[in-house]
C-alpha positions in Angstrom: 70.6 -11.8 -36.9 73.1 -12.3 -34.3 72.4 -9.3 -32.1 68.5 -10.1 -32.5 69.3 -13.6 -31.0 71.4 -11.9 -28.4 69.0 -9.7 -27.1 66.4 -12.4 -27.1 68.2 -14.5 -24.9 68.9 -11.6 -22.3 65.4 -10.9 -21.9 64.8 -14.6 -21.2 67.8 -14.7 -18.7 66.2 -11.2 -17.2 62.4 -12.6 -16.8 61.4 -13.4 -13.4 61.1 -17.1 -13.0 57.4 -17.4 -11.4 56.8 -20.7 -9.4 54.2 -22.8 -10.8 50.6 -22.3 -8.8 49.7 -25.5 -7.3 45.8 -25.5 -6.7 44.8 -28.1 -4.0 41.2 -28.2 -3.8 39.6 -29.4 -0.2 36.0 -29.9 0.3 35.7 -30.0 4.0 32.6 -32.4 4.9 30.1 -30.6 7.5 30.3 -31.5 11.1 27.7 -33.4 11.7 27.4 -34.5 8.2 23.6 -35.0 7.5 21.9 -35.6 4.3 18.0 -35.8 4.3 18.1 -36.8 7.8 20.9 -39.5 7.7 23.8 -39.0 9.8 26.7 -39.8 7.7 29.2 -41.9 9.6 30.1 -45.4 11.4 27.2 -47.4 12.4 24.8 -45.1 10.7 20.9 -45.7 11.1 19.4 -44.9 7.9 17.0 -47.6 6.7 15.2 -46.3 3.7 17.1 -43.3 3.5 16.9 -40.9 0.3 20.4 -40.4 -0.6 19.9 -40.5 -4.4 22.9 -38.5 -6.2 24.4 -38.0 -2.9 28.5 -37.4 -2.5 29.5 -40.1 -0.4 32.8 -40.8 -1.8 35.4 -41.7 0.8 32.7 -41.8 3.8 33.3 -44.1 6.6 29.9 -46.2 7.0 31.2 -49.1 8.4 28.4 -51.0 10.1 26.0 -48.5 9.1 22.1 -49.6 8.3 21.1 -48.6 5.2 18.8 -51.1 4.4 16.2 -50.2 1.7 17.9 -47.1 1.1 17.5 -45.0 -2.1 21.4 -44.7 -3.3 21.1 -44.8 -7.0 23.8 -42.4 -8.8 25.4 -41.8 -5.5 28.9 -41.3 -5.5 30.5 -43.9 -3.1 34.1 -44.1 -4.4 36.5 -45.3 -2.0 33.8 -45.3 0.8 34.3 -47.7 3.3 30.9 -50.1 3.7 32.5 -53.0 5.6 29.6 -54.8 7.5 27.1 -52.5 6.4 23.2 -53.7 5.8 22.6 -52.9 2.4 19.7 -55.3 2.0 17.2 -54.1 -0.5 19.2 -51.0 -1.3 18.8 -49.5 -4.7 22.0 -48.8 -5.9 21.5 -48.6 -9.3 23.9 -46.5 -11.6 26.0 -46.3 -8.3 29.6 -45.0 -8.4 31.2 -47.7 -6.3 34.7 -47.8 -7.3 37.2 -49.2 -4.9 34.6 -49.6 -2.3 35.6 -51.6 0.9 32.7 -53.8 1.7 33.8 -57.0 3.2 31.1 -58.5 5.0 28.6 -56.2 3.9 24.9 -57.4 3.3 23.5 -56.5 -0.1 20.7 -59.3 -0.2 18.2 -58.1 -2.7 19.9 -55.2 -3.6 19.7 -53.6 -7.1 22.8 -52.7 -8.5 21.8 -52.3 -12.1 24.5 -50.3 -14.0 26.4 -49.8 -11.1 30.4 -49.5 -11.2 32.2 -51.9 -8.7 35.2 -52.1 -10.3 37.9 -52.7 -7.8 35.7 -53.5 -5.0 37.0 -55.2 -1.9 34.0 -57.3 -1.1 35.5 -60.5 0.8 32.5 -62.5 2.3 29.9 -60.2 1.4 26.5 -61.4 0.7 25.0 -60.5 -2.6 22.2 -63.3 -2.6 19.5 -62.5 -5.2 21.0 -59.0 -6.2 20.3 -57.7 -9.6 23.7 -57.0 -11.5 22.3 -56.4 -14.7 24.9 -54.2 -16.8 27.1 -53.7 -13.8 31.0 -53.5 -13.7 32.6 -55.4 -11.4 36.3 -55.7 -13.2 38.7 -56.8 -10.9 36.9 -57.1 -8.1 38.1 -59.1 -4.9 35.1 -61.1 -4.0 36.8 -63.8 -2.1 34.4 -66.1 -0.3 31.1 -63.8 -1.2 27.6 -65.4 -1.6 25.7 -64.8 -4.9 22.7 -67.2 -4.2 20.3 -66.5 -7.1 21.9 -63.1 -8.1 21.6 -62.0 -11.9 24.5 -61.0 -13.9 23.2 -60.1 -17.2 25.5 -58.2 -19.5 27.7 -57.7 -16.5 31.7 -57.1 -16.8 33.4 -59.6 -14.8 36.8 -59.0 -16.7 39.7 -60.0 -13.9 37.3 -59.9 -11.2 38.2 -62.7 -8.3 35.4 -65.2 -7.1 37.8 -67.3 -5.0 35.5 -69.7 -2.8 32.5 -67.6 -3.9 28.8 -69.4 -3.8 27.4 -69.1 -7.0 24.3 -71.5 -6.4 21.2 -70.7 -8.3 22.8 -67.6 -9.8 22.3 -66.4 -13.7 24.8 -65.4 -15.8 24.2 -63.9 -19.5 26.0 -62.1 -21.7 28.9 -61.5 -19.2 32.6 -60.6 -20.0 34.9 -63.2 -18.2 38.1 -62.5 -19.7 40.8 -63.3 -17.0 38.1 -63.9 -14.1 39.1 -66.3 -11.6 36.9 -68.6 -10.2 39.0 -71.0 -7.9 37.2 -73.3 -5.7 33.7 -71.5 -6.4 30.6 -73.2 -5.8 28.4 -73.1 -8.8 25.6 -75.8 -8.2 22.3 -74.9 -10.5 23.8 -71.8 -11.9 22.9 -71.0 -15.3 25.5 -69.8 -17.5 28.1 -69.9 -15.1 32.0 -71.4 -16.4 31.6 -74.3 -14.9 34.5 -75.8 -16.9 36.8 -72.9 -16.7 39.8 -74.6 -15.0 39.9 -77.0 -18.0 40.9 -74.4 -20.5 44.2 -72.6 -20.7 45.3 -70.5 -17.5 45.5 -66.7 -17.7 49.2 -67.0 -18.0 49.1 -69.2 -20.9 46.9 -66.9 -22.5 48.9 -64.0 -21.7 51.8 -65.6 -23.4 50.0 -66.6 -26.6 49.2 -63.1 -26.9 52.5 -61.9 -26.2 54.2 -64.0 -28.7 51.3 -63.2 -31.3 52.1 -59.3 -30.9 55.7 -60.0 -31.2 55.3 -61.7 -34.6 
């Protein structure tokens, strides 16, 4: 038994040590980057463009004109849409995690089933947009406007609506856990948490949960 153990240990020491192979996937974007006639880049002029299912992750579309564009199921994760014109765009089911869209105009856009978790959309315009079954978890929406917007079965958990304008919006079956509506305007909003500040604060709720878990 001792001899066998010695031989095994010797073989282990003698065996060459191979460095772990690291595989890095680098997908270069074409130059110019054109999808269905749309030149992808800052200030792109692509009204009504067909970009369904397109891979636009990490794309810089700052100030782009994508009004009435077809972006359903498109991958826009980590893209920059700051100041972009997305009025009337079809963005159903789009993947928009951590998109930068400060000041973007999404008036009348369809965002049904879209994933907008972690988006940064300060002062963006979502007037009359449809966010049915969309996810805005942990979205930063300070100063954004949602006149007449629809939030039906929408996930708004931990979303930040600081100074947002929700006048005339509709909320039905939404998830509001830990959402913040500090100084939000909710005139004529159906289902909005107009009394959200009268209840327990987030930290009070968290402290209760912590104590309950310790028992």
